py3Dmol code that shows the C-alpha trace and the ligand (Angstrom):
import py3Dmol

protein = """\
ATOM      1  CA  MET A   1       1.025   0.283 -18.912  1.00  0.00           C
ATOM      2  CA  ARG A   2       3.033  -1.789 -16.477  1.00  0.00           C
ATOM      3  CA  LEU A   3       2.499  -0.820 -12.876  1.00  0.00           C
ATOM      4  CA  VAL A   4       3.131  -2.023  -9.362  1.00  0.00           C
ATOM      5  CA  LEU A   5       0.669  -0.919  -6.667  1.00  0.00           C
ATOM      6  CA  LEU A   6       2.201  -0.638  -3.201  1.00  0.00           C
ATOM      7  CA  GLY A   7       0.465   0.224   0.045  1.00  0.00           C
ATOM      8  CA  PRO A   8      -0.751  -1.256   3.302  1.00  0.00           C
ATOM      9  CA  PRO A   9      -3.640  -3.717   3.490  1.00  0.00           C
ATOM     10  CA  GLY A  10      -6.857  -1.807   2.835  1.00  0.00           C
ATOM     11  CA  ALA A  11      -5.162   1.043   0.934  1.00  0.00           C
ATOM     12  CA  GLY A  12      -7.545   0.419  -1.958  1.00  0.00           C
ATOM     13  CA  LYS A  13      -5.031  -1.265  -4.307  1.00  0.00           C
ATOM     14  CA  GLY A  14      -7.445  -3.954  -5.477  1.00  0.00           C
ATOM     15  CA  THR A  15     -10.343  -1.523  -5.921  1.00  0.00           C
ATOM     16  CA  GLN A  16      -8.265   0.962  -7.922  1.00  0.00           C
ATOM     17  CA  ALA A  17      -6.599  -1.830  -9.926  1.00  0.00           C
ATOM     18  CA  VAL A  18     -10.039  -2.895 -11.210  1.00  0.00           C
ATOM     19  CA  VAL A  19     -10.790   0.690 -12.338  1.00  0.00           C
ATOM     20  CA  LEU A  20      -7.356   1.131 -13.966  1.00  0.00           C
ATOM     21  CA  SER A  21      -7.462  -2.253 -15.650  1.00  0.00           C
ATOM     22  CA  LYS A  22     -10.826  -1.421 -17.247  1.00  0.00           C
ATOM     23  CA  ASN A  23      -9.849   2.071 -18.357  1.00  0.00           C
ATOM     24  CA  TYR A  24      -6.317   1.326 -19.572  1.00  0.00           C
ATOM     25  CA  LYS A  25      -6.846  -2.243 -20.848  1.00  0.00           C
ATOM     26  CA  ALA A  26      -4.132  -3.676 -18.628  1.00  0.00           C
ATOM     27  CA  LEU A  27      -4.289  -7.093 -16.987  1.00  0.00           C
ATOM     28  CA  HIS A  28      -5.027  -7.002 -13.239  1.00  0.00           C
ATOM     29  CA  VAL A  29      -2.641  -9.403 -11.489  1.00  0.00           C
ATOM     30  CA  SER A  30      -3.590  -9.774  -7.819  1.00  0.00           C
ATOM     31  CA  THR A  31      -1.521 -12.297  -5.894  1.00  0.00           C
ATOM     32  CA  GLY A  32      -4.089 -12.344  -3.077  1.00  0.00           C
ATOM     33  CA  ASP A  33      -6.874 -13.242  -5.553  1.00  0.00           C
ATOM     34  CA  MET A  34      -4.712 -15.849  -7.308  1.00  0.00           C
ATOM     35  CA  LEU A  35      -3.828 -17.503  -3.996  1.00  0.00           C
ATOM     36  CA  ARG A  36      -7.463 -17.496  -2.836  1.00  0.00           C
ATOM     37  CA  ASP A  37      -8.455 -19.006  -6.181  1.00  0.00           C
ATOM     38  CA  ALA A  38      -5.744 -21.678  -5.882  1.00  0.00           C
ATOM     39  CA  LEU A  39      -7.056 -22.497  -2.413  1.00  0.00           C
ATOM     40  CA  LYS A  40     -10.625 -22.785  -3.704  1.00  0.00           C
ATOM     41  CA  LYS A  41      -9.405 -25.195  -6.402  1.00  0.00           C
ATOM     42  CA  LYS A  42      -7.334 -27.061  -3.789  1.00  0.00           C
ATOM     43  CA  THR A  43      -4.140 -26.859  -5.864  1.00  0.00           C
ATOM     44  CA  LYS A  44      -0.811 -27.643  -4.206  1.00  0.00           C
ATOM     45  CA  SER A  45       0.150 -23.938  -3.917  1.00  0.00           C
ATOM     46  CA  GLY A  46      -3.302 -23.055  -2.583  1.00  0.00           C
ATOM     47  CA  ILE A  47      -3.110 -25.673   0.153  1.00  0.00           C
ATOM     48  CA  LEU A  48       0.432 -24.582   1.053  1.00  0.00           C
ATOM     49  CA  ALA A  49      -0.628 -20.912   1.193  1.00  0.00           C
ATOM     50  CA  LYS A  50      -3.721 -21.421   3.388  1.00  0.00           C
ATOM     51  CA  ASP A  51      -2.171 -21.261   6.880  1.00  0.00           C
ATOM     52  CA  TYR A  52       0.067 -18.300   6.057  1.00  0.00           C
ATOM     53  CA  MET A  53      -2.897 -16.320   4.707  1.00  0.00           C
ATOM     54  CA  GLU A  54      -5.103 -17.131   7.673  1.00  0.00           C
ATOM     55  CA  ARG A  55      -2.353 -15.946  10.037  1.00  0.00           C
ATOM     56  CA  GLY A  56      -1.803 -12.753   8.016  1.00  0.00           C
ATOM     57  CA  GLU A  57       1.770 -13.743   7.168  1.00  0.00           C
ATOM     58  CA  LEU A  58       3.484 -13.739   3.792  1.00  0.00           C
ATOM     59  CA  VAL A  59       3.239 -16.902   1.740  1.00  0.00           C
ATOM     60  CA  PRO A  60       6.750 -18.223   0.883  1.00  0.00           C
ATOM     61  CA  ASP A  61       8.388 -16.252  -1.940  1.00  0.00           C
ATOM     62  CA  GLU A  62       8.937 -19.223  -4.255  1.00  0.00           C
ATOM     63  CA  ILE A  63       5.187 -19.977  -4.416  1.00  0.00           C
ATOM     64  CA  VAL A  64       4.165 -16.392  -5.120  1.00  0.00           C
ATOM     65  CA  THR A  65       6.996 -15.551  -7.517  1.00  0.00           C
ATOM     66  CA  LYS A  66       6.218 -18.629  -9.599  1.00  0.00           C
ATOM     67  CA  ILE A  67       2.536 -17.751 -10.049  1.00  0.00           C
ATOM     68  CA  VAL A  68       3.353 -14.141 -10.960  1.00  0.00           C
ATOM     69  CA  SER A  69       6.115 -15.094 -13.418  1.00  0.00           C
ATOM     70  CA  GLU A  70       3.790 -17.553 -15.136  1.00  0.00           C
ATOM     71  CA  ARG A  71       0.973 -14.996 -15.315  1.00  0.00           C
ATOM     72  CA  ILE A  72       2.954 -12.081 -16.746  1.00  0.00           C
ATOM     73  CA  SER A  73       4.577 -14.333 -19.376  1.00  0.00           C
ATOM     74  CA  LYS A  74       1.200 -15.139 -20.944  1.00  0.00           C
ATOM     75  CA  ALA A  75       0.007 -13.536 -24.183  1.00  0.00           C
ATOM     76  CA  ASP A  76      -2.742 -11.451 -22.535  1.00  0.00           C
ATOM     77  CA  ALA A  77      -0.145  -9.686 -20.355  1.00  0.00           C
ATOM     78  CA  LYS A  78       1.571  -8.248 -23.435  1.00  0.00           C
ATOM     79  CA  GLN A  79      -0.959  -5.379 -23.499  1.00  0.00           C
ATOM     80  CA  GLY A  80       0.255  -4.363 -20.011  1.00  0.00           C
ATOM     81  CA  PHE A  81      -0.391  -5.333 -16.395  1.00  0.00           C
ATOM     82  CA  ILE A  82      -1.045  -3.979 -12.943  1.00  0.00           C
ATOM     83  CA  LEU A  83       0.627  -5.900 -10.138  1.00  0.00           C
ATOM     84  CA  ASP A  84      -1.522  -5.669  -7.001  1.00  0.00           C
ATOM     85  CA  GLY A  85       0.058  -7.196  -3.891  1.00  0.00           C
ATOM     86  CA  PHE A  86       3.367  -8.157  -5.501  1.00  0.00           C
ATOM     87  CA  PRO A  87       6.212  -7.669  -4.798  1.00  0.00           C
ATOM     88  CA  ARG A  88       5.833  -7.739  -1.026  1.00  0.00           C
ATOM     89  CA  ASN A  89       9.486  -7.888   0.087  1.00  0.00           C
ATOM     90  CA  LYS A  90      12.984  -7.249  -1.268  1.00  0.00           C
ATOM     91  CA  ASN A  91      13.444 -10.842  -2.471  1.00  0.00           C
ATOM     92  CA  GLN A  92      10.275 -10.690  -4.548  1.00  0.00           C
ATOM     93  CA  ALA A  93      11.279  -7.299  -5.982  1.00  0.00           C
ATOM     94  CA  VAL A  94      14.634  -8.702  -7.092  1.00  0.00           C
ATOM     95  CA  ASP A  95      12.898 -11.748  -8.609  1.00  0.00           C
ATOM     96  CA  LEU A  96      10.482  -9.450 -10.442  1.00  0.00           C
ATOM     97  CA  ASP A  97      13.376  -7.400 -11.869  1.00  0.00           C
ATOM     98  CA  ARG A  98      14.951 -10.628 -13.121  1.00  0.00           C
ATOM     99  CA  GLU A  99      11.709 -11.817 -14.732  1.00  0.00           C
ATOM    100  CA  LEU A 100      11.107  -8.437 -16.418  1.00  0.00           C
ATOM    101  CA  LYS A 101      14.641  -8.552 -17.799  1.00  0.00           C
ATOM    102  CA  ASN A 102      14.020 -12.054 -19.209  1.00  0.00           C
ATOM    103  CA  LEU A 103      10.856 -10.778 -20.874  1.00  0.00           C
ATOM    104  CA  GLU A 104      12.737  -7.671 -22.118  1.00  0.00           C
ATOM    105  CA  ILE A 105      10.211  -5.283 -20.590  1.00  0.00           C
ATOM    106  CA  SER A 106      10.258  -2.761 -17.740  1.00  0.00           C
ATOM    107  CA  LEU A 107       7.896  -1.124 -15.261  1.00  0.00           C
ATOM    108  CA  ASP A 108       6.478   2.320 -16.035  1.00  0.00           C
ATOM    109  CA  MET A 109       5.762   3.274 -12.470  1.00  0.00           C
ATOM    110  CA  VAL A 110       5.371   2.054  -8.884  1.00  0.00           C
ATOM    111  CA  LEU A 111       2.414   3.733  -7.190  1.00  0.00           C
ATOM    112  CA  TYR A 112       2.472   4.039  -3.437  1.00  0.00           C
ATOM    113  CA  PHE A 113      -0.985   4.485  -1.899  1.00  0.00           C
ATOM    114  CA  LYS A 114      -0.058   6.235   1.340  1.00  0.00           C
ATOM    115  CA  THR A 115      -2.807   5.404   3.827  1.00  0.00           C
ATOM    116  CA  SER A 116      -3.289   5.894   7.559  1.00  0.00           C
ATOM    117  CA  GLU A 117      -3.583   2.854   9.808  1.00  0.00           C
ATOM    118  CA  LEU A 118      -7.011   4.046  10.915  1.00  0.00           C
ATOM    119  CA  THR A 119      -8.250   4.061   7.309  1.00  0.00           C
ATOM    120  CA  SER A 120      -6.817   0.569   6.694  1.00  0.00           C
ATOM    121  CA  VAL A 121      -8.559  -0.896   9.740  1.00  0.00           C
ATOM    122  CA  GLU A 122     -11.858   0.874   9.027  1.00  0.00           C
ATOM    123  CA  ARG A 123     -11.879  -0.282   5.397  1.00  0.00           C
ATOM    124  CA  LEU A 124     -10.916  -3.888   6.096  1.00  0.00           C
ATOM    125  CA  THR A 125     -13.313  -4.461   8.970  1.00  0.00           C
ATOM    126  CA  GLY A 126     -16.114  -3.111   6.713  1.00  0.00           C
ATOM    127  CA  ARG A 127     -15.084  -4.928   3.538  1.00  0.00           C
ATOM    128  CA  ARG A 128     -17.491  -7.496   2.096  1.00  0.00           C
ATOM    129  CA  VAL A 129     -16.640  -9.579  -0.965  1.00  0.00           C
ATOM    130  CA  CYS A 130     -18.750 -11.415  -3.520  1.00  0.00           C
ATOM    131  CA  PRO A 131     -17.635 -15.086  -3.358  1.00  0.00           C
ATOM    132  CA  LYS A 132     -18.669 -15.527  -7.005  1.00  0.00           C
ATOM    133  CA  CYS A 133     -17.245 -12.549  -8.960  1.00  0.00           C
ATOM    134  CA  GLY A 134     -14.788 -11.247  -6.318  1.00  0.00           C
ATOM    135  CA  ILE A 135     -16.083  -7.638  -6.352  1.00  0.00           C
ATOM    136  CA  ASN A 136     -15.354  -5.685  -3.158  1.00  0.00           C
ATOM    137  CA  TYR A 137     -17.966  -3.734  -1.262  1.00  0.00           C
ATOM    138  CA  HIS A 138     -17.799  -1.799   1.981  1.00  0.00           C
ATOM    139  CA  VAL A 139     -20.612  -1.632   4.506  1.00  0.00           C
ATOM    140  CA  LYS A 140     -20.406   2.206   4.654  1.00  0.00           C
ATOM    141  CA  ASN A 141     -18.260   3.497   1.772  1.00  0.00           C
ATOM    142  CA  ARG A 142     -19.515   1.227  -0.979  1.00  0.00           C
ATOM    143  CA  PRO A 143     -22.594  -0.669   0.162  1.00  0.00           C
ATOM    144  CA  PRO A 144     -24.390  -3.080  -2.183  1.00  0.00           C
ATOM    145  CA  LYS A 145     -27.807  -1.976  -3.463  1.00  0.00           C
ATOM    146  CA  ASN A 146     -29.598  -4.821  -1.664  1.00  0.00           C
ATOM    147  CA  ASN A 147     -28.759  -5.784   1.876  1.00  0.00           C
ATOM    148  CA  ASN A 148     -25.533  -7.864   1.813  1.00  0.00           C
ATOM    149  CA  LEU A 149     -26.124  -9.203  -1.732  1.00  0.00           C
ATOM    150  CA  CYS A 150     -23.804  -8.746  -4.728  1.00  0.00           C
ATOM    151  CA  ASP A 151     -25.305  -6.205  -7.185  1.00  0.00           C
ATOM    152  CA  THR A 152     -24.322  -8.402 -10.136  1.00  0.00           C
ATOM    153  CA  CYS A 153     -24.506 -12.007  -8.892  1.00  0.00           C
ATOM    154  CA  ASN A 154     -27.202 -11.602  -6.216  1.00  0.00           C
ATOM    155  CA  VAL A 155     -25.312 -13.973  -3.864  1.00  0.00           C
ATOM    156  CA  ILE A 156     -24.600 -13.302  -0.181  1.00  0.00           C
ATOM    157  CA  LEU A 157     -21.417 -11.275   0.397  1.00  0.00           C
ATOM    158  CA  VAL A 158     -18.736 -12.661   2.720  1.00  0.00           C
ATOM    159  CA  HIS A 159     -16.335 -11.166   5.247  1.00  0.00           C
ATOM    160  CA  ARG A 160     -12.797 -12.351   4.418  1.00  0.00           C
ATOM    161  CA  ASN A 161     -11.279 -14.663   7.048  1.00  0.00           C
ATOM    162  CA  ASP A 162      -8.193 -12.463   7.357  1.00  0.00           C
ATOM    163  CA  ASP A 163     -10.260  -9.275   7.839  1.00  0.00           C
ATOM    164  CA  LYS A 164     -10.667  -9.896  11.590  1.00  0.00           C
ATOM    165  CA  VAL A 165      -9.123  -7.162  13.761  1.00  0.00           C
ATOM    166  CA  GLU A 166      -6.284  -9.379  15.164  1.00  0.00           C
ATOM    167  CA  THR A 167      -5.306 -10.620  11.689  1.00  0.00           C
ATOM    168  CA  ILE A 168      -5.472  -7.091  10.255  1.00  0.00           C
ATOM    169  CA  LYS A 169      -3.030  -5.981  12.989  1.00  0.00           C
ATOM    170  CA  LYS A 170      -0.693  -8.814  12.047  1.00  0.00           C
ATOM    171  CA  ARG A 171      -0.926  -7.921   8.321  1.00  0.00           C
ATOM    172  CA  LEU A 172      -0.107  -4.290   9.118  1.00  0.00           C
ATOM    173  CA  GLU A 173       2.939  -5.394  11.156  1.00  0.00           C
ATOM    174  CA  VAL A 174       4.106  -7.625   8.291  1.00  0.00           C
ATOM    175  CA  TYR A 175       3.587  -4.742   5.862  1.00  0.00           C
ATOM    176  CA  ASP A 176       5.738  -2.389   7.997  1.00  0.00           C
ATOM    177  CA  ARG A 177       8.521  -4.925   8.369  1.00  0.00           C
ATOM    178  CA  GLU A 178       8.619  -6.584   4.939  1.00  0.00           C
ATOM    179  CA  THR A 179       6.927  -4.370   2.356  1.00  0.00           C
ATOM    180  CA  LYS A 180       7.601  -0.782   3.485  1.00  0.00           C
ATOM    181  CA  PRO A 181      11.349  -1.081   2.733  1.00  0.00           C
ATOM    182  CA  LEU A 182      10.356  -1.414  -0.958  1.00  0.00           C
ATOM    183  CA  LEU A 183       9.550   2.318  -0.911  1.00  0.00           C
ATOM    184  CA  ASP A 184      13.315   2.980  -0.711  1.00  0.00           C
ATOM    185  CA  TYR A 185      14.053   0.259  -3.256  1.00  0.00           C
ATOM    186  CA  TYR A 186      11.756   1.810  -5.888  1.00  0.00           C
ATOM    187  CA  SER A 187      12.592   5.370  -4.926  1.00  0.00           C
ATOM    188  CA  GLU A 188      16.250   4.632  -5.692  1.00  0.00           C
ATOM    189  CA  SER A 189      15.304   3.322  -9.132  1.00  0.00           C
ATOM    190  CA  GLY A 190      13.237   6.499  -9.794  1.00  0.00           C
ATOM    191  CA  LEU A 191       9.980   4.581 -10.311  1.00  0.00           C
ATOM    192  CA  LEU A 192       8.123   5.496  -7.108  1.00  0.00           C
ATOM    193  CA  ARG A 193       5.189   7.955  -7.145  1.00  0.00           C
ATOM    194  CA  GLU A 194       3.243   8.680  -3.961  1.00  0.00           C
ATOM    195  CA  VAL A 195      -0.497   9.343  -3.965  1.00  0.00           C
ATOM    196  CA  SER A 196      -3.012   9.513  -1.133  1.00  0.00           C
ATOM    197  CA  GLY A 197      -4.802   6.231  -0.486  1.00  0.00           C
ATOM    198  CA  ASN A 198      -7.169   8.116   1.845  1.00  0.00           C
ATOM    199  CA  LEU A 199      -8.990   9.698  -1.133  1.00  0.00           C
ATOM    200  CA  ASP A 200     -12.246   8.288  -2.462  1.00  0.00           C
ATOM    201  CA  VAL A 201     -12.086   5.905  -5.428  1.00  0.00           C
ATOM    202  CA  ASP A 202     -13.056   8.454  -8.115  1.00  0.00           C
ATOM    203  CA  GLY A 203     -10.871  11.222  -6.666  1.00  0.00           C
ATOM    204  CA  LEU A 204      -7.820   8.959  -6.656  1.00  0.00           C
ATOM    205  CA  PHE A 205      -8.558   7.761 -10.188  1.00  0.00           C
ATOM    206  CA  ARG A 206      -8.642  11.385 -11.462  1.00  0.00           C
ATOM    207  CA  ILE A 207      -5.266  12.076  -9.829  1.00  0.00           C
ATOM    208  CA  LEU A 208      -3.811   8.954 -11.437  1.00  0.00           C
ATOM    209  CA  GLN A 209      -5.185   9.894 -14.874  1.00  0.00           C
ATOM    210  CA  ASN A 210      -3.407  13.269 -14.621  1.00  0.00           C
ATOM    211  CA  LEU A 211      -0.202  11.642 -13.435  1.00  0.00           C
ATOM    212  CA  PHE A 212      -0.197   9.148 -16.339  1.00  0.00           C
ATOM    213  CA  LYS A 213      -0.857  11.961 -18.827  1.00  0.00           C
ATOM    214  CA  LYS A 214       1.994  14.052 -17.404  1.00  0.00           C
ATOM    215  CA  GLU A 215       4.417  11.129 -17.532  1.00  0.00           C
ATOM    216  CA  ASN A 216       3.212   9.633 -20.825  1.00  0.00           C
ATOM    217  CA  VAL A 217       2.105   6.325 -19.330  1.00  0.00           C
ATOM    218  CA  ALA A 218      -0.623   4.702 -21.419  1.00  0.00           C
TER     219      ALA A 218
END
"""
ligand_1 = """\
57
AP5
P -4.091 -9.458 -0.422
O -5.377 -9.988 -0.872
O -3.154 -8.873 -1.414
O -4.393 -8.451 0.750
P -3.724 -7.041 1.115
O -2.495 -6.608 0.476
O -3.667 -7.117 2.565
O -4.651 -6.048 0.467
P -6.139 -5.947 0.640
O -6.858 -6.741 -0.404
O -6.534 -6.234 2.058
O -6.344 -4.369 0.453
P -6.416 -3.471 -0.827
O -5.381 -2.414 -0.705
O -6.454 -4.255 -2.094
O -7.833 -2.800 -0.559
P -9.231 -3.010 -1.311
O -9.197 -2.327 -2.624
O -9.666 -4.420 -1.259
O -3.264 -10.586 0.353
C -3.878 -11.461 1.270
C -2.850 -12.451 1.794
O -2.306 -13.237 0.703
C -1.612 -11.825 2.452
O -1.830 -11.526 3.808
C -0.564 -12.956 2.252
O -0.766 -14.001 3.167
C -0.911 -13.490 0.866
N -0.151 -12.803 -0.193
C -0.658 -12.010 -1.185
N 0.329 -11.550 -1.966
C 1.487 -12.053 -1.463
C 2.848 -11.904 -1.824
N 3.240 -11.146 -2.866
N 3.775 -12.577 -1.087
C 3.421 -13.348 -0.049
N 2.142 -13.499 0.364
C 1.183 -12.865 -0.343
O -10.186 -2.124 -0.369
C -10.472 -2.488 0.958
C -11.886 -1.980 1.333
O -11.929 -0.561 1.250
C -13.006 -2.459 0.393
O -14.132 -2.695 1.176
C -13.248 -1.293 -0.574
O -14.580 -1.247 -1.019
C -12.877 -0.097 0.280
N -12.193 0.956 -0.489
C -11.207 0.764 -1.388
N -10.767 1.939 -1.874
C -11.494 2.894 -1.227
C -11.492 4.315 -1.275
N -10.657 4.971 -2.089
N -12.349 4.993 -0.499
C -13.199 4.329 0.327
N -13.263 2.973 0.430
C -12.423 2.271 -0.351
"""
view = py3Dmol.view(width=600, height=400)
view.addModel(protein, "pdb")
view.setStyle({"model": 0}, {"cartoon": {"style": "trace"}})
view.addModel(ligand_1, "xyz")
view.setStyle({"model": 1}, {"stick": {}})
view.zoomTo()
view.show()
């Protein structure tokens, strides 16, 4: 399968992408994770991206488009991929179309996780992440087994820098202005399917399984 996941910050794109990637053997391509990894490794793109990410703004298109194009051209993306957090504006969507054309492939579907602002804020303020394996937890919805420790790595979970209330507000504003217009873009191309991002993880996964079956996406 080749999917794009769209939705506001905290809609559950990353969480659901992990579940889908495991069950459908598709590569999970998260631009947020790739940028955070680049920053950890102090690469040129990571250093350039840092300030934008901390402010909750979009990193310049050329940086993000390059890392996505490189990633989806690799051999392990041939089995399929799930784009989580890309594209984020019209420019990036046009660049993605161009790259897919070069690779002679197309998207199966664009999933829009429609989510209320209240849910986004509640999920992001409660999100905790394992700095080692990157797994997401939530203090109420998905708590770790042991107090603030990753179930797998046993290291202390962290609160993402951009998950502070003021930065979340900024990210939601940027989403409304830059990313929301992509709903029309993908609706016009017939690829958009709306699902509720307010559902729990398993409930949403079951809905997606039925949708893929109905539309022959594998
Ligand atoms: P990125 O990391 O992509 O952040 P985001 O889009 O804001 O998305 P989030 O990771 O916050 O939310 P999510 O929908 O994945 O939710 P999650 O599953 O984690 O981007 C960060 C920054 O990088 C951007 O601000 C920008 O600067 C830069 N960037 C990235 N891509 C870019 C691009 N293309 N162009 C330019 N700049 C770019 O879930 C959140 C919480 O809720 C977790 O705690 C989870 O456990 C919980 N949860 C998830 N699903 C459910 C559920 N169904 N029920 C209950 N709880 C749930």
